[in-house]
VODRENTOR-934138 format. One record per residue: z, y, x of N, C-alpha, C in turn; residue in three letters. Coordinates in steps of 0.05 Angstrom, whole numbers, plus 5000, padded with zeros to 4 digits. Each point is the difference from the previous one (the first is absolute). Example, Ala and Ser with C-alpha at 12.3 -4.5 7.8 and 13.67 -1.06 7.14 Angstrom:
% VODRENTOR-934138
515648865264500050244982500050245018ALA
498650214993500150245016501450224985SER
% end
This chain:
% VODRENTOR-934138
500149755017500250294984500050245014MET
501149975027500250265015497250075008SER
498349774995496850095013498750214984ALA
501650054971498550194988501350274996TYR
501650065022501050265002502450094992GLY
500050074971502650114989502649935005SER
499949714999502749874994501750055029VAL
498650055018501449985026501850295008LYS
498950194979502050245004502249974982HIS
500449814991502649974978502249835013LEU
502450094992501949765012499849754979ARG
500749795010500149774988501150024969VAL
502550125000501349984970498550234980GLN
498250175017498150164980497549884993ASP
499349835014497649874995499349824978ALA
498050004989499249814976498849755012ILE
501249785002499349765009499449764981LEU
497849855011499749774984501849765001PRO
501349904983501549765004499949794984GLY
501249745005499549754986502749924989THR
500049934975502649884992500049725006HIS
502549865007500749765015497449935014GLN
499750125025497850045013499149695014SER
501849855004499149775013500049764983ALA
500350054969499349784987496950004992PHE
498549885012497150004999498549744996ASP
497350014993499249734996498849835020LYS
500650165022499249845029502449865009GLN
502250044990502749905008499749724998ALA
501749785011499649745001501249924969ALA
501550124985501149954971499650304987SER
498449934980499350194981500449984970THR
502250014995501349984970498650234985PRO
498849894975498550194990501750284987SER
502649934990501850174985500950215019MET
499849985032501050125017498150155021GLU
497749895004498250135013498550254989THR
499950225017499350234990498350135022CYS
499349885017497950145019497849775004GLN
497850115012497549804999500149925031ASP
500150105017500450015032502650085018VAL
500149895021502149965016500750285009SER
502250105011501050275009498150105023VAL
499149795018498250125016497550094992HIS
498849844980497650144989500550274982THR
502449984986500650264987499850265018GLN
501649905026499950285021497550065009LEU
497949845002497550045005498650124981HIS
500550004975498950094974501050284992ALA
502550075022500750284991502950004988GLY
501149804994502749984990502250105023ILE
501850214994501650115019503149934992ARG
500749884977502750004996500249694990ALA
502049855013500349704995502649954991ILE
500049864970502549974991500749745006ASP
502949965008500149715014503349964983ILE
499949734992502449904993500249735017ARG
502349955015500949865017501649794993VAL
500349765005502349814997500449845026GLN
502949975002501049905029500649694993PHE
499049835017500449754997501549895026TYR
502250004995502249915029499349695004PHE
498949844986499249755008498249945025GLY
497850235002498949985023501850105026TYR
498749885020501250135028499150265008PRO
502050155014498950305014497749945013ALA
497950194994497549985013498149894987GLY
500349874974498249884985498950194973ASP
497950105006499550184977500450014972SER
500549714990500949984977502450054989ARG
501450115024503050144991499650194984ARG
497850204997499750194988497350024984PHE
500549894976496849974985500250194978MET
497150054986499950154980500449854970ILE
501450184986500949864975499050194978PHE
499949894976499850094972501949944984HIS
499249754984502649854993500249745014SER
498149935010499749795021498850075025GLY
498849865018498450095024497749875001ASN
498150115017496849934996499449885033ASN
502049975021499549915024499550285022GLY
499750224986499950195017502450115016ARG
500250095024502050055019500050325007THR
502050075003500050315012498850005030ILE
501149825015497850005029497549964997GLN
499549794989496949875000498350164981GLY
500950124980497950124980500650304994ASP
502250115013500950294992499850175034ILE
501749905016499750135027497749955018LEU
499249735000497749985014497450114990ASN
500050034969497750134987499850285012ALA
502350125000499750325008499249975035VAL
501149845016499350015029497049935002LEU
498949804977496949975007498450204990SER
501150154978498750264990500050225020PHE
501950025021499750225021498649915017TYR
499549705009498649945027496750134996SER
499750074974497350174998501250315007ASP
498250085020500650245014499550274979ALA
498249934982499450164976502250064981ASN
502349825000502050004987502750175005ASN
500050035029502350105008501350194989LYS
498650184991501150244985501349924971GLY
499149824990500649954973503349974999GLU
501250104976502950004996500249774981VAL
502149825000500649814983502850034989ILE
500649984975502649924993500449724992VAL
502049865011501349784997502350014984LEU
500249944972502150054985501449734989ASP
502449995016501349754997501650024977PHE
499449944976501250114973502049824991HIS
499949695005502049854987500549805018GLN
502749915001501349775016501149794987PHE
499249775002501049794985501849795022LYS
502349944997501849765013500450185028GLY
500550235001500550135030503149995004PHE
500850005028502550065003499850205024THR
502350195006499850185018498849935026PRO
500049745008499249945026496649964996ALA
499249884978497149974987498850275004ALA
501450254992498850225003499450085030HIS
502050015014499950035030497449795011LEU
500249784995497949845011497050104992GLU
499550044972497350154992499950255014LEU
501650145004499550265018499449965021ALA
500949815016499049925031497349904998GLY
499449844978497749885003497550274993ILE
500750164981497650224998500350195025ILE
502150045011499450175027499549885023LYS
500349785000498649855026497049964993ASN
498949974975497650044995498650205002SER
501150274987498150254998501750245013LEU
502149915020501650215012498550255010ARG
497449935012498150235015499550204977MET
499449934971498750134984501650104977VAL
502849945001501750064978500950285008ILE
500050204970500250255002503050014981ALA
502450005022502750044987500150264981PRO
502049984976500250254987500350265013PRO
500550015026500350285011497250135002ARG
497949834998497450125001499450114967PHE
502050004986499150064971498050254996ARG
500750175019499150294993497150035017SER
498949785015497750015010497449934985PHE
498050104999497849894982498449815012ASN
498049884984498549735008498550015027ILE
499050205006498750085024501850025025ALA
502050134994501849995023501449765002GLN
500249784981501449735005497349815015LEU
498050114992497549795009500050145030ALA
500250225011499850055028502849925013THR
502149954992502249855015499649754997LEU
498749884978499149685000502649864981GLY
501350224989502249914978498749984973LYS
498949804995498149984972501249794976THR
502549905009501449804978502350104991VAL
500250024976502350094988501549744986ILE
502349925011501749794991501850114978ILE
499149974971502350084979501549744994ALA
502850025000501549824999501749994975TYR
499949914982501650044969502949855005ASN
501450035024503249905001501550185016ASP
502350034991501950205019500249865025GLY
499649785009500749905024497650045020THR
498150184989497350025020500650105024ARG
498349945020499950085030499550284995ASN
500650135021500550335006496450075003SER
498949835006496750074999498449994975ASP
501649904980498849934980500750234977PHE
497650074985500550194978501849894978TRP
501250164981500749914975497849854982PRO
500649854990497849884982498450164984GLY
497549934993498350154977501250004977VAL
500550234985500950024976497549914979ASN
500149794990497849844984500950054974GLN
498750154986500350074976498649824977ARG
501549794990499349794979500350034973TRP
499150004979500450014980502549814989ILE
500249785009502849924996499549654982GLY
497849984991499449744991497049975008HIS
499049704990496949865016497950114978ASN
500750024976497849984979499750254983GLN
500650245009499350224989497150044984PRO
499550124982497450044993498550235017SER
497150035000499250185021501050274989SER
500450084975500750274996502650045006SER
502449854997501849995013500649995033GLN
498349915016500149975026498650335007LEU
497750054985499250295010502150214991LYS
501649964978502350234996501750005024ALA
500749745010501650035023499050055024PHE
497549985006498950125023499750324997VAL
499850104979500150274993502750125003ASP
501949904994502450065003501050035029LYS
499649775015500350025028498450205014VAL
497850084994498150185008501550304996ALA
501550044979501550234993502850045016ALA
501149835015502049995015499850135023GLU
502250145010500450155028500649775024ASN
498449985015500549805026501550165016LYS
502749865013501050095020498050075030PRO
500850175015497750055019499249745020ALA
502349895005499949825020499349694987TRP
500249964978499849774988497149904999GLU
500049705004497749884994500449904977LEU
497550064979500149874974497349894993ARG
500349784980497749874989500349974970ALA
498150014990499349974971498949675002ILE
501349874979499149715000498650004972GLN
497450035007498149984977499149734995ALA
501449814989499449664998501349984976ALA
498749764988501449904978499449694995LYS
501149854982498849734998498750024969TYR
498349804997498849994970501649904983THR
500050064980501749874976499649744987LYS
497349925007499249684991500949845020VAL
498249985021501249825021502150025023PHE
501050264993502450115024498949935031HIS
497350095003499350055029499350275007VAL
499950065028499350295008497450114981PRO
500850254993497150134982498250115021ASP
497549934993497950175015499450254990ASP
501650265010499650224983498250235012MET
498149895009498650215022498850244986SER
499249954970499250234985502050235000PRO
502549874992502050194994500650145031ASP
500449855017500550115027498450225006VAL
497249924994498450245010500050234983MET
500749994975500550234980502550165008SER
502049844999502950115006500250165026TRP
498649905023500350135026497150115006PHE
498650124982497850115008500150215016ALA
497850065023500350225018497450194997ALA
500350285001497650125001500750315004GLY
502350094992501350235007502850035003THR
501250215014502550025006502249954973ALA
498350014974501849944972499549754995ALA
498849825011499349744993502849834996SER
500149814984502449814997501149955023PRO
498349915019501049845026501750175019ILE
500050234994500850245024503150024997MET
501149834979502550004993501649735010LYS
498949855012500949735009499849975034HIS
501449805011500449985026498449735007PHE
502349815002498649735005499549864974ILE
497649904993499449924974499549705004ILE
501649834988500349675006498649884973ASN
498049835003498849904974499349665014THR
499549884979499449745001496449995005ASP
499349765006497249965004498650285013TRP
501050085020499850285013497150045009SER
498249825004497850055018497949944978LEU
500649954973498150004977499250264989ARG
500950185006499350304994499950175023HIS
499850285001499250185017502150195006ARG
502649884996501550225001500650105033LEU
499749815018500250125027497550265003VAL
498050004989497850195001501650294984ASP
501549914979500750264984502250145017ASN
501549825014502250085017499150195022ILE
497749855015498650185025499050254990ILE
499250054976499150234992502150194991TYR
502249924985502250144993501650175020ALA
500149805024501650165023499450235007ASN
497650094999498850205012501450244983GLN
500649964972501650234988503049975006PHE
500649815001503049995007500450125031ARG
498549995016499850155023500250294996PHE
498550084983499950294999502750124986GLY
501349824985502750074991501850015022TYR
500449785015502649955017499650145022TYR
497850025013499750105030497550145004ASN
500550265003497850195006499450045033ALA
501249885013499850015030498349775011ALA
498550045019498249775010501150015030TRP
500049735010500549975027498350185021PRO
501750085022498650205017499549865026CYS
497750065010499049835023499350185023TYR
500750274995499350235021502550075016GLU
500949925020502550105009499750275016PRO
502750124999500850265014502349925013THR
500950105015502749995012502250024982ASN
500550154981501749984974498449824980TYR
501749804996498949764978500650194969ILE
497750024982500250174981501949884977PRO
501050164983501449894975497849874981TYR
500049754994498149884983501749794987ARG
499249934973501649784987498549735008LEU
501149775008498749785008498150035023SER
501150155020498350045017499749745025LEU
497349945006499649825026498650205021ILE
501850055022499550235020498749885021TYR
496849985005499149825026499950195023TRP
500449905021499350105019497849825018VAL
497450145008498149805010498350125021PHE
498149855010498350075023498650214991TYR
499650265015498350204993501550274982GLY
502849894989501550164982502949925004CYS
500750055022502849925013501250255010SER
502949934995501950255016501649825016ARG
501150175021501949905020502749994992SER
500350184974502749964990500150104970HIS
501249904983500050014976502349984985ILE
500450174975502950054992500349944975ILE
502049814985500050064975500850214986LEU
499750054974500250224985503250014998PRO
500950214996503350084997500449934969ASP
501549764996500349944973501950184984PRO
501450165017501450244982498050154984ALA
497350045007497950184985498649814984ASN
500449734996498049824981500150134973SER
497450014988499950064970500249774984PRO
500249745013500149754986502449884995TYR
500949754983501949885002499649765019GLY
501549794996499649765020497549925001GLU
498749955025497349935003499049905030HIS
498049804999500149875030497850195018GLY
500549915024498350155022499149765024LEU
497449955001499449855023498650185021VAL
500749905024498550135024498949775017VAL
497250004998498249815012498850125025ALA
499849835024498950105022497849745011ILE
497550165002497949875006499749865026GLY
498449815004499449895023499850265025ARG
500949895022499550125032501350374992GLU
502049964977501250255002503049985005ILE
501550195011502450035001501450284998SER
502050014985501150294994503649995002THR
500650224992503050024998500650084971THR
501449924988500750064972503250084998LEU
499950334992502050094996501849974972THR
502149975001500949874973503150224992ILE
499650134983502250184997501349914968ARG
502050094998502249934977500149724989HIS
501049835021500049714995502649895005SER
500849755009502349905010501350135019ILE
498150155013501150145030501150314989PHE
501750135012500650294998498350165009PRO
498549905019497950175012497449885004ALA
497950165001497249895005499849745022ASP
498749784990499349835018497549895008ILE
499149985026497049995001499249735007HIS
498549844987499149745001497549925012VAL
499849875019497449945008498449804986PRO
497250104995498349824981497849915017MET
499549744997497949865017497749964981SER
497749895013497949934986500549754976ALA
499350024977500549794979502650044988GLY
501950175009502450034982500150104974ASP
501749914988500250044967503050094995LEU
500450234993502750054996500550124970ALA
501649914990500550064967502550154999ALA
500150204981502450164992499850074973PHE
503050074990500050034970501850265001VAL
499250214981501150224996502749944982TYR
502650065004501749904981502250205004LEU
501250124984502450205004499650215021ASN
497450115004499550235016499949935027LYS
499449735004499949905028498149755005ARG
498849975020498849795003501349735009TRP
499049804987501249765008498049845015GLU
500849835018498549805016499849744983PHE
497349914986500449744989499649775017LEU
502249875004499649785026501949804990CYS
500049735011502249824992502750105014ASP
502049934988503050055011501249785007VAL
501149965019501949765013502850135001TYR
501849775004503050085009500949805012THR
502650025014501349815015500349694982PRO
500850074981500749754979497349884996ASN
497450105002497349834991499249965028THR
499950165018498449925026502150015030ASN
502250014996501849975024499950275018GLY
501149995026499450245015497850105014ALA
497749844995497250095008498850124980THR
499050265005498450164981497149894996VAL
499349894982497049914993498150175009PRO
497749905011497650185005498650044971ALA
498150214997498750004973498249765000PRO
499549874979498949774988497150085010PRO
498449784996497150025005498750224982PHE
498550165015498250264982502050214993GLY
502450005005502150224991500650185026GLU
500250274996500450235017503049955004LYS
502050014983503050025004501649774991PHE
502050005007502449844986503050125006ALA
501449984982502950155002502249785000ARG
502150135013502349785003502550164996TYR
501549934980502250134990502749905003VAL
501550165010503249904997501350094979LEU
502449854992502050084979502249885007SER
502150114984502649874999499549704988ASP
501249825017499549704984497249905010GLY
498350155017497349865007499750195027ASN
501849905021500050185020499649805027TYR
499250115022500049865024499650215021VAL
501449925026499650185025500349845017SER
498349985025497950175006497749914981PRO
498550194997497349934986497849995023ILE
497849794992497949985021497550044988ARG
497950145018497750034991498049785005LEU
497949924987498849755003498750025023PRO
499049765014498850035026497050074991ARG
498949864982497250064997499450124970TYR
497750134997499350094976497049904996ALA
498450034980497249954998498750175013GLU
500550254999498250225009501250225015LYS
499050125018500850205018500350244978ILE
502250155003501350224982500849914973ASN
500449754996501549934978503050135001SER
500650084976502850125002502149874985VAL
502450035007502149934986502250184999VAL
501550004978502050194994502349874999PHE
502450125011502449844998501650214985VAL
501949934977501150234986503049864995THR
502150165000502649954996501250084975SER
501149884982501550094980503149915004ASN
500649885024502249875004502450175008ALA
502949994997501550225007500449925033THR
500549775010500049895027497250115018LEU
501050145023497350015016498849755013ASP
497549994999498649835017498550105025ALA
499249785015498050065021497749845000VAL
498250175009497149844999499449925034ILE
500049775002499849915034497750175015SER
500950055024497750115017498149825005GLY
500949764998497649835008497949994983GLU
497450045011497450064987499450304992GLY
502450175006499350294994499050115026VAL
497950154998498650165020502250145017VAL
500850005023502050145015502749855000GLY
500049754979502149845007503250134989GLY
499750194983502950164995499949844965HIS
502749915001500849924974500550254981GLN
499750004976500250234982502349904979VAL
501850244993502149924985498950104971THR
500649894983499150044974502250024978ILE
500150264988502550074982499149994971ARG
501849974984499650004968498050284994LYS
498149954989497750184994497950045020GLY
500449875023497950055018497849834993ASP
497450065006497049805001499350105031THR
499249745014498450085019497549805004TYR
497750145007497049835000499549945030ALA
498949795002499149905026497149934997PHE
498250065018496849904999499549775025ALA
498549794988499949795021497650085025TYR
501249995021497650075023499449705012GLU
501149774997499249815013502249824997GLY
500049765014502149754999502550125013PRO
502549994980502550125008500550315007GLY
497450144987500250275007499950144973ARG
501650184993500650174979500550285004TRP
498750194992499950275008501250094974ARG
502350145006501250234979498950214992ARG
499950044974497850214988501950224995LEU
498650255000501550234989498550214992SER
% end
């Protein structure tokens, strides 16, 4: 869908997205009970046909050993042989193996759980993250638009409808369902219109369930004519414009995907009047959802983030992207540091920031002594930053910097919220001097080579 333009300028929660109800209960599965099967083709094929929101109901089978994909299977009332690993996660990975699909955003909505224990939730979260770690967009990216997420390679939203969800997962999609399976078409249409008139909270992922069963045979109804009428697209006032994720049965028997592609151009005009800027100056301009490229022939030796105190916008994301064979220094003002900090940026670097509470926050993985011991982890593959935080009850001293990082000029931050002072070992710090870190302090170090980290100022 992003190939068609307008949707990439929207945040995921603001976009109109085509979804499927009970996505993995399809006719290509090993078992296809007629009363439960409501899609024609597999999730893999749905993705290639333009579906971008996948409705997942998963059952835990404790009798299978750990590592057996059958421990987490798709269910409706029964199961059809499809598994989370084999038919959902692998479908996403296969989809992204085509370079043309790299920028496409997918919402995996884990909506319902059966037979789960707290340990099962932890196990499933581990499976999801091990498979999709590189492409998951955690909730901290909620203010980034789809183009920014694509630039960062963070294109999968894991929505998880359970309070035990992992911190990298979003709250579950608010699936608006009429509440019973066999409404008349007029009753369902009235409900669709009622949902359209509701105000959606700004950060919520919301879906309308435009699906029902037939009254005679109690099987999923092919509502293609109704779907195309209820979600018609043509102008900014068309019915589809008041919806977000639209889940249907038999979702590829009609052309709702085309309607949605067309409709998002009007949604873009409403939500976001600013386009990404690709023309660098020393001062990065104020723009909403900006991707700021520094590239050959249009480069600067020094660039400066805008002063957030003067931002005309609310919470929003900023991506700084450095082209090949380019290096520069990025000055960051009003962040976790009390003074300006100057960060070296190398060819291919991508740095993500979010404007929040009148300062710039670095978007990166956060580690602690309780999760990672006394050694600060280096930034993960493809990431510019990593942050390590001390607090009372989550404390260690001395702290050691990692010996290796993936890339020269990778940056780690060490922050203390702990009452006790700590020290950062001089081993690995250029100059060999240990650093005392007190409550409220943050120090930054840039990687210069094995065992060599330069303190930034």
